[in-house]
Backbone as CSV, one residue per row, in Angstrom:
resi,resn,N_x,N_y,N_z,CA_x,CA_y,CA_z,C_x,C_y,C_z
1,MET,-36.256,-112.727,-18.993,-36.922,-112.966,-20.112,-36.838,-114.445,-20.944
2,ALA,-37.628,-114.874,-21.550,-37.928,-116.127,-22.100,-36.600,-116.405,-23.339
3,HIS,-36.736,-115.216,-24.140,-36.092,-115.563,-25.078,-34.919,-114.632,-24.928
4,SER,-34.523,-114.635,-23.940,-33.304,-113.386,-24.049,-31.856,-113.792,-24.747
5,GLU,-31.830,-115.297,-24.381,-30.923,-115.775,-25.520,-31.020,-115.882,-26.883
6,HIS,-31.882,-116.096,-27.382,-32.570,-115.716,-28.494,-32.031,-114.213,-29.348
7,ASN,-32.490,-113.507,-28.487,-32.303,-112.280,-28.970,-30.996,-111.487,-28.966
8,LYS,-30.162,-112.167,-28.263,-28.639,-112.195,-28.352,-27.804,-112.285,-29.582
9,ASN,-28.084,-113.330,-29.931,-27.805,-113.446,-31.614,-28.479,-112.886,-32.490
10,ARG,-27.609,-111.885,-33.403,-28.470,-111.145,-34.238,-27.553,-111.881,-35.434
11,ARG,-28.813,-111.997,-36.457,-28.438,-112.575,-38.022,-28.067,-111.221,-38.657
12,SER,-27.014,-111.539,-39.600,-26.327,-110.198,-40.390,-26.965,-110.720,-41.793
13,GLY,-27.304,-111.591,-42.165,-27.800,-111.531,-43.689,-26.664,-112.067,-44.363
14,GLY,-25.770,-112.476,-43.797,-24.411,-113.207,-44.693,-24.592,-114.385,-45.610
15,PHE,-25.079,-115.269,-44.796,-25.635,-116.244,-45.691,-26.248,-116.047,-46.981
16,PHE,-27.360,-115.183,-46.657,-28.131,-114.585,-47.898,-27.361,-114.066,-48.946
17,LEU,-26.544,-113.303,-48.773,-25.703,-112.299,-49.477,-24.735,-113.523,-50.484
18,ILE,-24.137,-114.674,-49.673,-23.160,-115.594,-50.095,-24.140,-116.228,-51.274
19,ILE,-25.375,-116.705,-51.125,-26.176,-117.388,-52.132,-26.310,-116.357,-53.261
20,LEU,-26.709,-115.175,-52.844,-27.097,-114.379,-54.135,-25.877,-114.277,-54.866
21,GLY,-24.457,-113.846,-54.409,-23.394,-113.918,-55.008,-22.828,-115.074,-55.759
22,ALA,-23.378,-116.156,-55.094,-23.086,-117.558,-56.123,-23.987,-117.593,-57.377
23,LEU,-25.395,-117.072,-57.160,-26.206,-117.291,-58.214,-26.066,-116.150,-59.278
24,ILE,-25.565,-115.383,-58.972,-25.182,-114.151,-59.760,-24.013,-114.714,-60.781
25,PHE,-22.930,-115.016,-59.857,-21.711,-115.367,-60.182,-22.080,-116.913,-61.798
26,VAL,-22.742,-117.527,-60.991,-22.826,-119.079,-61.982,-23.800,-118.597,-63.114
27,THR,-24.631,-117.527,-62.949,-25.708,-117.733,-63.960,-25.469,-116.188,-65.016
28,ALA,-24.443,-115.510,-64.534,-24.276,-114.193,-65.272,-23.804,-114.273,-66.885
29,PRO,-22.975,-115.702,-66.793,-22.339,-115.872,-68.405,-23.451,-116.620,-69.132
30,THR,-24.382,-117.037,-68.609,-25.655,-117.597,-69.622,-26.490,-116.312,-70.266
31,TYR,-26.646,-115.822,-69.380,-27.858,-114.731,-70.019,-27.093,-113.217,-70.357
32,LEU,-25.700,-113.015,-69.780,-25.104,-112.010,-70.645,-24.059,-112.504,-71.472
33,GLY,-24.339,-113.197,-72.263,-22.970,-113.776,-73.070,-23.212,-113.161,-74.305
34,GLU,-24.174,-112.172,-74.480,-23.938,-111.459,-75.916,-23.286,-110.227,-75.643
35,SER,-22.996,-109.596,-74.401,-22.317,-108.513,-74.165,-21.192,-108.930,-73.354
36,PRO,-19.841,-109.228,-73.276,-18.990,-109.648,-72.787,-18.524,-108.701,-71.666
37,GLU,-18.877,-107.336,-71.921,-18.239,-106.097,-70.552,-19.312,-106.212,-69.839
38,LEU,-20.417,-106.535,-70.134,-21.771,-106.660,-68.987,-21.670,-107.786,-68.453
39,GLY,-21.434,-108.910,-69.193,-21.123,-110.014,-68.569,-20.161,-110.215,-67.219
40,MET,-18.742,-109.674,-67.859,-17.598,-109.873,-67.006,-17.908,-108.803,-65.924
41,LEU,-18.835,-107.762,-65.907,-19.236,-106.819,-64.793,-20.319,-107.624,-63.644
42,ALA,-20.907,-108.645,-64.534,-22.228,-109.292,-63.566,-21.245,-110.233,-62.704
43,ILE,-20.123,-111.268,-63.326,-19.414,-111.907,-62.462,-18.488,-111.292,-61.543
44,LEU,-17.930,-109.823,-61.821,-17.367,-109.483,-60.814,-18.184,-108.951,-59.568
45,PHE,-19.454,-108.483,-60.012,-20.518,-108.107,-59.069,-21.002,-109.287,-58.253
46,GLY,-20.912,-110.390,-58.712,-21.347,-111.623,-57.791,-20.201,-111.925,-56.777
47,PHE,-19.077,-111.621,-57.482,-17.911,-112.134,-56.441,-17.950,-111.460,-55.440
48,VAL,-17.909,-109.980,-55.806,-18.116,-108.958,-54.874,-19.338,-109.237,-53.682
49,VAL,-20.324,-109.616,-54.028,-21.342,-109.785,-52.916,-21.227,-110.937,-52.200
50,GLY,-20.696,-112.145,-53.030,-20.252,-113.194,-52.213,-19.145,-113.032,-50.983
51,GLY,-18.601,-112.131,-51.452,-17.176,-111.472,-50.598,-17.556,-111.134,-49.121
52,ILE,-18.921,-110.102,-49.501,-18.973,-109.405,-48.520,-20.107,-110.072,-47.533
53,GLY,-20.773,-110.920,-48.051,-21.269,-111.942,-47.508,-20.820,-113.141,-46.518
54,PHE,-19.620,-113.443,-47.086,-18.391,-114.049,-46.297,-18.210,-113.402,-45.256
55,TYR,-17.485,-111.932,-45.592,-17.049,-111.361,-44.357,-18.227,-111.386,-43.283
56,PHE,-19.442,-110.739,-43.630,-20.523,-110.795,-42.255,-20.757,-112.191,-41.631
57,GLN,-20.722,-113.136,-42.455,-21.035,-114.397,-42.152,-19.968,-115.038,-41.159
58,PHE,-19.138,-115.029,-41.515,-17.469,-115.609,-40.646,-16.323,-115.037,-40.417
59,ILE,-16.156,-113.680,-40.670,-15.248,-112.875,-40.185,-15.517,-111.812,-38.886
60,LYS,-16.370,-110.895,-39.591,-16.993,-109.949,-38.519,-17.652,-110.676,-37.183
61,GLY,-17.214,-110.059,-36.394,-17.661,-110.709,-34.758,-16.885,-111.628,-34.294
62,LYS,-15.770,-112.166,-35.309,-14.512,-113.092,-34.719,-13.295,-112.610,-34.409
63,ARG,-12.904,-111.416,-34.303,-11.693,-110.599,-34.044,-11.596,-110.861,-32.521
64,THR,-10.462,-111.198,-32.261,-10.167,-111.100,-30.916,-9.507,-109.566,-30.397
65,ILE,-9.431,-109.039,-29.392,-8.582,-108.132,-28.905,-7.533,-108.354,-27.980
66,LYS,-6.484,-108.256,-28.198,-5.548,-108.677,-27.253,-4.881,-107.634,-26.464
C-alpha cells in the first residue's frame, strides 16, 4: 500500500486538548471574574483538560515493558 506508513501513526488529538486546556485556563478568570466559585472551577477544568492532552500526546504509547 502506498500509504501504509501514514496509516500506522494514529494521532490521538492530544495537542488539541493541550491547546484547549490552555485557552480555558487563561481566559476563565476574565470571563468568570464575577463568580469566584465558577471561575475557580473553570481554571481547574482547563488544567485537567490540558493534563489529559499532555498524557495522550507525550506519555501514552511511550511506555516500555521490560
